[in-house]
Backbone bond lengths (Angstrom), bond angles and torsions (degrees), N, CA, C in turn:
res aa  C-N    CA-C-N  psi(-1)  N-CA   C-N-CA  omega(-1)  CA-C   N-CA-C  phi
1 X - - - 1.439 - - 1.544 109.90 -
2 X 1.314 115.73 -36.60 1.463 117.50 -179.06 1.537 112.34 -65.06
3 X 1.352 115.47 -35.12 1.470 119.37 178.09 1.520 110.60 -64.47
4 X 1.314 118.74 -41.74 1.470 122.02 -179.23 1.546 108.95 -64.59
5 X 1.325 117.04 -42.77 1.450 120.33 179.45 1.533 110.07 -62.27
6 X 1.318 116.24 -44.59 1.477 121.44 -179.28 1.528 110.04 -63.22
7 X 1.332 115.19 -40.38 1.482 118.68 -179.36 1.526 110.88 -66.55
8 X 1.310 116.57 -40.39 1.490 119.55 -179.61 1.521 110.40 -67.07
9 X 1.353 117.18 -40.75 1.459 119.23 -179.81 1.525 108.82 -67.36
10 X 1.334 117.99 -39.03 1.452 121.25 178.90 1.511 112.14 -65.71
11 X 1.318 117.59 -39.94 1.441 121.74 176.70 1.521 110.89 -63.87
12 X 1.318 116.38 -40.98 1.455 121.04 177.39 1.517 112.48 -62.13
13 X 1.367 115.97 -42.23 1.416 120.80 177.36 1.529 112.08 -62.92
14 X 1.321 115.72 -42.98 1.481 119.88 178.10 1.540 111.13 -63.04
15 X 1.308 115.70 -41.14 1.458 120.21 178.48 1.534 111.19 -62.98
16 X 1.331 115.57 -41.41 1.439 120.38 177.48 1.539 111.32 -62.35
17 X 1.298 117.89 -42.96 1.435 121.65 179.85 1.532 110.03 -65.25
18 X 1.347 118.08 -39.56 1.476 121.15 178.69 1.526 109.56 -65.33
19 X 1.339 118.78 -43.18 1.445 120.90 -179.88 1.512 110.36 -63.48
20 X 1.341 118.59 -43.82 1.452 120.84 -179.98 1.526 110.53 -63.39
21 X 1.331 117.13 -38.63 1.455 120.74 -179.81 1.505 110.54 -66.51
22 X 1.326 118.10 -38.94 1.479 122.30 177.87 1.551 110.06 -64.50
23 X 1.325 115.93 -44.66 1.463 119.16 179.81 1.531 110.24 -64.51
24 X 1.349 118.50 -42.23 1.453 121.32 179.66 1.554 110.12 -63.88
25 X 1.307 117.52 -39.34 1.444 119.72 177.37 1.517 112.96 -66.78
26 X 1.314 117.75 -36.82 1.439 122.61 177.87 1.514 109.50 -65.03
27 X 1.314 116.87 -45.86 1.478 122.14 179.79 1.547 110.02 -62.80
28 X 1.310 116.77 -42.56 1.450 120.03 179.79 1.521 111.25 -64.67
29 X 1.323 116.88 -40.10 1.473 120.22 175.72 1.476 113.32 -63.68
30 X 1.342 117.90 -42.42 1.441 121.56 178.56 1.510 111.44 -63.41
31 X 1.321 117.99 -42.99 1.464 121.32 -179.01 1.522 109.77 -67.89
32 X 1.331 118.23 -34.84 1.471 120.50 177.23 1.538 112.28 -66.32
33 X 1.317 115.93 -43.69 1.460 119.32 179.23 1.541 110.34 -67.37
34 X 1.329 116.40 -36.14 1.464 120.34 177.28 1.526 111.27 -66.49
35 X 1.333 117.35 -38.46 1.445 121.37 178.00 1.521 110.52 -65.78
36 X 1.349 117.36 -40.63 1.458 120.27 178.38 1.528 110.05 -64.73
37 X 1.324 117.21 -43.12 1.472 121.59 179.77 1.536 110.87 -62.40
38 X 1.326 116.91 -44.24 1.424 122.29 179.76 1.535 110.51 -64.48
39 X 1.295 117.57 -41.70 1.471 121.68 178.07 1.526 109.88 -62.71
40 X 1.309 117.88 -41.74 1.448 120.81 -179.61 1.520 110.56 -66.71
41 X 1.338 117.48 -39.65 1.480 121.25 -179.37 1.535 109.56 -67.24
42 X 1.344 117.08 -37.38 1.452 119.77 -179.39 1.538 111.57 -67.28
43 X 1.320 115.76 -35.92 1.494 119.05 177.88 1.514 111.19 -66.23
44 X 1.348 118.10 -37.52 1.464 120.07 -176.95 1.533 111.96 -81.18
45 X 1.317 118.73 -16.22 1.438 122.09 -178.69 1.541 114.19 -94.42
46 X 1.315 117.35 1.25 1.482 120.08 -178.61 1.507 108.86 -72.99
47 X 1.381 117.36 135.51 1.465 119.53 -178.61 1.518 113.14 -77.03
48 X 1.338 120.46 -12.43 1.465 120.95 -179.41 1.505 110.85 -138.07
């Protein structure tokens, strides 16, 4: 019974790490695209 409990807790921890990694990747992707968009807007708004 102890092995089953340990396996379930370990699987839960792995799932948590995977979810956090996916969220972090999504946030990094969004910030990258936002930085590109901001950079493009700044280039087009220059007066000279």
